[in-house]
N, C-alpha and C positions, 0 to 999 in steps of 0.2 A: 504493500500500500504506500502510495506517495504521501508525503506530508507537506504542509505549507512551507514554501521556501522563504528565506530571508536574504536581503541584500547583504553583500560583503561590506563591512563598515569602514572601508578605507577612506571614504569621503564624508563620513558622518560628522566629524568635527567641523569641517568647513560648512556643512549644511546647518548645523546647530548654531554656529556663530552668526551665519547670515540671517537665521530666523529671529534672532534677538534684536536686530536693528529696528528701531522705531523712529518715526518722523515727529519732530516737535510741532506742537500746535501753533498756529499763526493767528495773531490778533488782527482785526480790521484796521485799515489805514486811518490816520487821524481825520476827523470830519465826516466819516462814513459810519452810519448806524449799522448795528448788527443785522438788521433786516435787509438793508440795501446791499450789504457785502456779498451775499451769495449771487445776487443778480449781476453785480459788476464783475464778479469773478467769472461767471458764465460768458459774459460779453467778451472779456479779455481772452478767454480760452478759444472762443469762436474766431476772434481776430487772428490769434496766433496760428490756429489751424489753417485759416484761409491763406495766411502768408506762407506757411510751409507748403501748402498745396500748389500755390502759384510758383514758388521757387523750384519745386520738383518738376513741374510742367515745363518751365523754361530750360532746366538742365536736360530734360528728355528731348526737347526740340533741338537744342544745340548738339547733343550727342547723335541724334538721328541725322542732322545735316552733315556732321563730320563723317559719319559712317558712309553716307551716300557719296560724298566727295572722295573719301578714301578708297572706296571699292573700285572706282574707275582709275585711280592712280596706283592701285595695288600692284606691287611687284616685290617679290621676296629677294632680299640680298643674300648672297651666299654665306657671308659671315654670320648674319642674323639667324639664318636657317640652321646652319651647322651647330650654332650655340644652343638654339632652342631644342634641337632634336638629338643632342648628345644623350645616350642612354644613361639614366640615373641608376646608380648601383647601391645596393644594400647587401653586404655580405655576398653570398652565392646567388642572390637575386640580381642578375646582371643587367636587366633592363626593365625597370619599373613601368616605363611608358607603354610596354607591350602587353601589360596585364589587361584582361578584359573588364575587370571591375576593381574598385578601390577598397570596398568593404565586404566583409562576410561575417556571418555569425558563427563563432567557434564554439563547439559543444564537446565536453569530455564526459563520457558515461563510465561510471564505475559501479561496483556492486552495491554501494551504499548511497550514491548520490549522482545527480547530474549537475554540471557546473558550466556556465556559459557566459559569453559577453561578445558584443560586436567588436570587430577588430579592423583597424585601418592597416591593410597589408603593405602599404608603402612604408610606413614608419614602425609598425608593430605596436602602436598605441591602442589601448582599449578605448573605444568610442563612448561606451557607457559603463556604469558600475557593474561588476560581475554579479551574477545571481545564482543561487544554488537551490536545488530541490532534493530533499532527502527521500530515499526509498530503501526498500529491502527486497532482495532477490532470494529465491529458495529453489527447491527441487522441481517445482511445478513449472514447466516450460510455458504453457499457455498463460498462466498467471503472471509470469515474468514479462511476457510480451505485452500484456495489458498494463503492467506497472511502468515499463519503459515508455510505452506509448503515451501514458498520462504525463510522465515527466517531460518528454519532448514537447508535447502540446502546451504544457504550462510554461516552459522556457520560451517557446516561440511566441506565445500570447503575451508574456511579460514584456518582451521587447517589441511586440507588434511587427514581427519580421516576416517579409515575404520575398526577400532577395536570396542571395547565395548562402547556403548553409553547409558547413563542414562539421562532421561528427566523428569523434574518435571513440573507439571502444577498446577495452582491455580484453585479453584472451578469455578471462573468466566470464565477462559479460557475453562475449560471443558464444561461449559454450552453454550459457544459461538460456539462450534464445532459440537454440536449434536442437533437434533430436539426433542422436547417433554421433559417433566419433570416428568413423572409418573413412569419411569423405576427405578430399584434398582441401588444403588451406584455401585455394581460390574458390572452390565450390562453396565452402562454408562462408567465406567472406561475402560472396555474391548474394547468398541467401539472407545473411544478416542485413546487408545494405537494402535489399528489397523490403524486409520487415520494417526497418527504420523509415524508409521513404514512404511506405504506405501508412505508417503511423502518423507521419507529419502531414500527409496529403489528404487525410480524411475530412478535415474541416475547412482547410484553406489551401491556397496555392502558394508555390514558391518558385523562384526563378531557376534554381539549380540545387541539387543535393548530392553530396558525396560523403561516404564514410570509409574509414580505414582503421587499421590497428593503431593504437596510441603511440607506438614507436615511431611512426611516420611523422606525426606532429612534433615529437621531441627532436627528431633528426633535423627537420626543417628549421625549427627554432634555433638549434645549436649552430647551424651553418649560416643562417641569415642574421640573427640578432645575438647569438650566444658567443662563447669564448672562441669558437672556431670560425668566426666570420671573416677573419683576415685572409686576404688572397694567398698569402704565403702558406697558409694551412691547407687550403683545398685546391688551389690552381694546379691542374695536371697531376693531382694526387688522389689516393684512395683513402677515404675516411670511413671507418666502421663505427656506427653509433649503436650502443646496447642500452636498453632500459632495464632497470633492476626493480623488481617488485615481487609479487607472488610468482610471476613467470618472467622469463627472460625474453625480451624482444630484440631483434637485430635488423638493422637496415644499412645498406651500403651506398655510399656516394662516390662517384668517379668524376673528377674535374668539376665538382660542385653540382653534378646532376645525379638524381636518385636512380639507382639501378632497380627498375620496376619489377623485374622478374627474377630476382635473386633467389638461388636455392636456399638461402637463409630462411625465407618465408616458410617453405615447406618443412625444413628440417628442424627448426627451433621455435619460431613464433607459434606454430600450430601444434607442436609436439607436447602432448599431455605429460609425458614423463619428465619434461623439463620443469614442471611445477615444483616450487620450493615449499617446504612444510610451514605451517602457520600455527601460532599459539592460540588462535581464536577460532579454530575449526575450519570447515570447508568453505563457508560463504563470506568470511571476513579474514583479511590477511593482516596479521600482526607479527612482524619478525621476532625471532627469539631474542631475549634480553642478553646482552653481552655478559659472559661469565656464567650464564645459566647452563643447566645440563642439556647437552645436545647442541649448544651454540657452535662449538668448534666443528662438529660434524656437518652442521648446516652450512658453514662458511666453506668447508672443503667441497661440499656438493656444488655450491655456486662456482667455486674456482674451476671445478672439472667441466662444468657446462661452458663457461667462458673460454677455457682452453680449447674445448672441442670446436666452438664456433670459430676461433682464430685459426685452428688447423684446417678447417673445411674450405677456406677461401682458396680458389685455384691460383690466384695471384697474390702478391704481397700487399701489405697495407702500410700506410704512412702515419696513420693516427688512429688510435682506438679511444673512443669517448664513452665513459660510463655515466649514465644518467639515472640516479636514484629517483623513483617516482612513488606517488601515494604515501603510505605510512612509512615506507623505507626512507623517504626524503625528510619526514618530519620527526625522525628519531635519531638517537646517537649511533644506531647500528651502522649507518653509512660511513661515519667517520672511523669506526673501529675496523670494519672489514676492508676499507680502502687504505688502511695504514700500510706502511712500507713492509711490514713483516707478514702481511696477509696476501692471498691470491698469488702464491709463489709460482704456480704453473703458468698462469696467464702472463704474469710479468716477464717470465723467462722467454716465453714464446714471442711476445711482442718485442722484447729487446733483441732476440735473435734475428728478427726481421728489420731491425734498425728503425723501428717505429716508436712513436710516443704513446704513452698511456696516461690519459688525463681524466679527471672527474669533473663533470659539469656542475657548476655552482647552482644550488636550488634557490635562486633569487626570488622567484615568484611562482605561486601555484598556477598562475595563468599562462605559463610558458607553453604548455601543451595546446591550449586553445588558440594561442597565437599561431603556432605551427600548423594546427588543424585548419584554421581559416585560410591560411596561405595554400595549403594542400588542395583545398576545394577550388580556389581560384586557378591554380595550376591545372587541375583536372577539367575545369570549364574551358580553359585555353586549348587543351588537348582535344576535347570534345568538338570544339569549333573547327580546329585544324583538320580533324579527321573528316569532317563533312566536306572541307575543301579538297582533300585528297580524293574523296569519293567522286567529286565532280570531274577531276582530271582523268581518273582511271575509267570513268564511264563516258568519256568524250562529251561532256556537257557543253552546251553552247556558251554559257556564261560561267567563267571560272573565277576562283577567288585568289587574289594575289596576296601572298603571305610574306612577312619579313623573315630574315634569317633566324631570328629568335623563335618565331612561331614554327618554322620548318624544323628546327632542331627538336621542338617538342614532339612533332610527328615522328621524326627519326628515332628519338629515344624510346618512344612507345613501341615502335616496331622492333627495336634492337633488344631482343629477349635476354641475351647473355651479357649485354652491356660492354661488348668489346670494341665498339666504335665502328662496326661494319655490319651489313645485312647479308645474311646467307640465304640461299634459295628457300629453305624451310621457313625462315622468319618472314620472308616476303609472302610466301603462300599462306602463312598463318594470318598475316594482316589482311590479305584479300578475303579470307574466310570470315574474319570478324566483321569486315565491312559489308559482307554479303555481295561481293563483286565477282562476276564470272569473267575472268580475263586469262588469256593464254600465258602461262608462267614463263615459258621459254622465250616467247617474243618480248615480253616485258623485260626479262633479264638482258636481252640483247640491247634494248633501249637504254637501260640503266647502267650496265657494266661496260663502260667504254674502254677500260683497260684490259678487259677480258681475263681477269685473274680469278673469277669465280665468286667474288664477293662485291658488294656495293658500298663504297665509302660515302661519307656525308657530302663531300665535294661532288661526287658523281650524282648523288641524289639531288643536290641543289641545282646542278647544271641541267639535269633532266626536267626538273620542275620549271625552271625559268624558261626553257625552250618551249614548253607547253603553254606557259602563260604569255610569252612574247607573241605567240602566233594567234592567241585568242582575240576576237574582236571586242568582246565585252569582258571586263574583269570586275570583281567585287573585292574590296579590301576593308579590313578593320584597322590597318596599320598606317600611321602617317608616314613612317619611313618607307613603306612599300610604295606609297603614292610618290614620294620623293624620287625613288628609283625610276619611276615611269616618266615623270615630267622633266627630269634632268638627262634622260637618254636622248641625245641629239642625233643618234644614228639608229632610228627605229627600223623594224622590219620593212621590207619593200612595199608591203600593202598598206602602210600608214604614212600620213603626212606629218607636218610640223605641229598641227593643232591637236590638243587633247581636251576632251570635254569631261569635266568632273561634276558628278552629281552627288550632293551630300544628302543623305537620308538618315532617318532614325527609326528604330524598330517599332516605336509606338505611333508612327505617322501614318494615318490612313490614306492621305493623299499620295504619299510615296508608294504605298502598295498598289493603289489604283493606277498609278502611272507606269508601273512595271511592264505591262505588255506593250505599251507604246514605246517605251525605252528600247526594248529588244527589236521592235520593228524599225525604229530609227537607226539602230546600229547597222542594220543591213542596207538602209537607204543612203546613209552618209558614210561610205566605205573608206574615205581617206582620213576620217577622224577617229581617234582612239577613244572609246567610251569607258570611263572608269567610275564606279560607284564606291563612295567612301561612307561606311556606316558610322555616323558621328558618335554614337554611344557604344561602339564596338570595343574600344580599348580606351585606357586613360589617355594615351597620346593622341588618339583620334579626336577625343572630346576637346582636349586643349587646343589642338590645331584648328578645329572647326570654329570654336567660340572665340579664341584669342587672335588667331592669325587671319582667318577668313571672315570673322565677325558674323557668323550665321545666326539669324534670329527667327527665320521661318524656313520651312522645308515643304517640298524638295527645293534645294537651292542649286543653281547651275553656274559653273564657272568655266569659261573657255580660256585655256592657257596656250601660249606658244612655247614649245620646248626650249630649254636653255640650261646650261650647266650651272647658272646662278640661281636655280630654283624655278625658272620659268617666268614668263611675263603674262600678266592677266590682260586679256583682250576685252572680255565682256562678262557681265554677271547679271543674273536675274533670279527671281523666286516664283514659285507657283507651278501648278500642273496644267497651265493653259497650253493647248496644242498650237494655237495660232502664234502665241508669243515665242514658243520653242522654235518653231520653223522659221519665223521671221528673224529672230536673233541669230540663229545658227547660219542661215543663208547670208546674213549680213557679214558675219565673221569670215565665212568662206570667200565672199567677194572682196573684202578688205585684204585678206591674205593673198589672194590672186593679184590684186593691184600692187601690193608690197613687193611680191616676187618679181612682177613685171618691171617695176622701177629699179630693183636691184640688178636685174639682168641688163 
């Protein structure tokens, strides 16, 4: 049964202080009776409100005039563009601007509670005060599902959240929600995600949901905001992150990227025999007290599992990070077992590999929900990128132009063993997951230009760009992908110097209604490259549309002349009027023909 949750009181003092502020009473001005004072006060307030309204209206008119004048003179300077579009980095998060969303609700589910807060994944800051719902899980699976569903719904309702949600679960919670123990880790994880998604979707909608083992959230936090965020730690290196609690979780990062299909998931995170004994019984984990009977045996068991994980890696590691979680992090046990005279096997193996063994500081209980929120945003990015890959492989008429960062997300998802190259079976697996019927041998001939039997990221990137460059219509959510198009002064033979940019938003009905006409016009105006930029697709796209282009209505159209300096704006307009579209585009074509004739 779930119990009523309580806010975490880290901001209670500030609220209490603010609530005690009172306003002093004011006396009527000299010569004014107490009866006339309220009337004069109302008149003064009305005059002040009128003055503010007039001032705002004047500012709005001036801003509108500047915007109209600026759009016709708009031309991006190379130095301004490059400065604006420099990827912002936070630890292993190498390009903040390519993220599809800024905020996500991070949820951590344990056997005794659910803990959540909205997170700004650009900074790692909690947008609102964390909130906890206490509950108890037992041997009845159906009752556990109802309990967890109630906790999730209460957390979602508390924050009024209908956007991206990331949810972490411990291995113990995972096992309490499904029957049987002989299925693979991936099968069980998929079942649990389905249960959690259905629990949240019963009463209201959400933009995107993703769940994963809590070790993933701990790993992302460590490499993005934790002690391992420095480039010297993860750049071109292998980092192993292990969470310590009732169970041992393990996740591998190579060059700052998570190895998604690591054998560690199957061998350890899902292995019941890796569970450590608890002093509080089966459904609550309390580590043995240092010095108590059985404590040394318990530590020896932990050391054996960690050593086995280290030995199982096919390649060496450069850093091993141990992250105490749950009650392990809140007791003195972590300090004792991580002392220099403990975990002798693990320490020796790590030292033999020339790697570092470090312990993550338990600075905040919210670390895992930060990492879990970021994990959900990453999965949303991969989900969107896979749809774009689907379009290319199915020879779609309108293709999606992705940035290098977005393409790397696709490549990493396909790269099962994380070795930096795609083998035929990995490509075949990706085609199966996407439901695409494509001749594998022919596809390999297109991808593997070096004919060495595997596909590198550079080969994958070149193949993608070739398909995109030949497409008449492209859709992108990346401002940097748009930059690569408009700055390409040597386009394919079937395109001229003009590029038509259409800015849309996913919530815009007029944009959706204009889509069939857009495709028809792309066939009619064959010399012009048609590019659609989804304004709310990524953080960078939103900033570019609002700050650089000044978009205030959609669909918005911008005709650019290609140029290495970011392109020159020729004309812009808004609205879905067919007459305006044809007239303006014909005018641009005529002006360009006259310009080329003068240059000749």
